[in-house]
N, C-alpha and C positions, 0 to 999 in steps of 0.2 A: 573443421569442426568433425568432431571424432562423432565413431555411429552410437553410443550413449548420448551425448549431447543431441546430437537430431535427432532420438528416439526422443527425450526428455522436451526437446524445443516440439514435434511433433503433438505429441500431451497437452503441450500448455495448449497450442493453437486448436486441440478437437474442447480442451475445457473452453474456454472463450468462445468458439464456435456455438457450443450448447447452448449460449445464453442468447442469441441473438433472435430464438424465438418464441421465449418462456417473456411472462410480463417484470414490467421492471419492478414489483413489488419484490416477487420473487426472488430478485436479483438483488436488489437494495438486503433483504433480510440473508442470503446468503452470506453478500459481504459483511455482514453483521454479526452472520453465526462464527465464518470459517473467518473470516481476514481481520476483523476488528478483535474477536475474545481469542486468537492467534496470538493479535501485538498486546492486549492487557496481558495475557497470561506472561507471554516469552521474552517482552522486553523489560522487565523488569527484574529477572530470570538472568539474562543475556548482563543488564543492568550490573547485577551484583559478582557476576561471573566476574567481569572488565573490570571492577571495581578491585578485586582481590587478587590480579596480577602484580608482581612485580613491578616497582618502580625503574630497571635497567635499560631500560634506552627511553630515549625521547617520544619515540614511537607511540611508548605504551599511555603517556600524560595526553598526547592526540585522542587517540582513540578512545577514551577514558571520557574527553570533552565531546567527543564525537557523538560516543554513545547517549551521554547523559541528552544532550542538547536533541537528537532525535525522539530518543523517548518522549521528551518534552514536549516537541512539536508533533509529535504522531498523536499523541493524548488530547491537545487541544484541538488539533486536525478531525479527528471521530465524534468527538463534543460536537461539531458547526455541523458535518454533516447529519448525523444521527437527530440532532434536537433540529434543524433549521431545513437544509438544504433537502435532505429522504423524503421528510415531511411531505413539503413543496413539489417535489416529482409527483410523488404518489395522488398528490390532490389532480394534478395535471393530467396522468396516467388515467382518473377516474375518472375527470371529466371528458376528456376524450373519449374513451370507452363507453361512456354514458350517450354522447353526444350533445350534452351539454357546454356551454359557455366556457372557453378558459379563462384558468382565472389568473387575476390582475394580481401585482404581484409588486410592493413599494418599493421596490427597487430596479421595476422594470423586465426585459426579461430573463428567464431562467439562465442565460449563459452569460450574467454577469457574476451570480456567487461562484455558477461553475468554473469562469475562468480560475477566480480567485481559487481555486481546490485546481484547479491544474498546474497553476504556479508552484504550489503548496506540493505537488505530486513530484513536479520539476528539481523545484529544491534538495526533498527527499532523495532523489535518484540520484541527483550529485551529494550529499552526503553519504548513501551508499558507496559508490563511487570513490570518495575519498577514502574511506571504511577500508574498501579492497586494497583499493592499489596499498595502503599503508600494512594492512597484512599479506601484501604478498598473493593476493587473489586466494584468500583467505588460506595458503600452507602453513606449516609449521615448519622450521629449520628441523634439523635433526637434531635430537637430543632433550628436546626442548618439554614439558613437563605435560601432562596430562590436562590440568587445569587450562594450558594456552592453546593444547589439542580439541576443548569441551566450548573454550570461547570461538573456535575458529568456524566448528561447527555449526555451533549454533546463531552466528553470523552469520556464515553460506546459507544456510535452511531461512533466517529471516530474506536476506536477499529473492531467492528466489517465488518465496512470500510476498513480497512484496511486488514483485513484478509483476505476477498476478492479479495481486488486489490491484495495482493501479490499473494494468493493462482493461482489467474487465470498465473499471471506472471510465477511464479514458478513452478508450475504441469502443464500446458499448453502452452502457448507462445514459454519458454524456450525451452522446451524439443521439439517441435518442428521444432523450428526454428535452432536446432543444428542439427536434423534430417534430413533439408535437404541436408546440408553437400555432407552427406552420400549418397544421390542418385544421 
């Protein structure tokens, strides 16, 4: 790992640790404001850039399909989190902090919808790994056009944001939410 990559990894770890002591409501607001907003803004722009690439390679067709699929899945994923899961986690946190009885949900434990979200995170990581592979780690061959370089830069930025985003949920938000049911 290069020195730059180690420094970036260290900064990402610090960002994750910062959320261990904050409220889950604060963390969810942060996820929506930072990461969901980012995806809602950048994914359409990236999809447009990818759609404009010339069809000179079979990988371009696959890339277009993957980006379109990724965007569609993330749009649905974020809607489920914001409309259903995050409000339920907030109810759990409010009950736990107030000392009142933990709410019962029709689907049982909060771990059940969380498991679905984690499966979707795993699928998105797989799609990003495939995109990373197709684009040779987001590197452009010498002599490629500026549009291709813009696409690759956008995809690399997306990958970094999704890593932080899904880790905030999978490693901090979800385990802490499940832990609230045990208190």
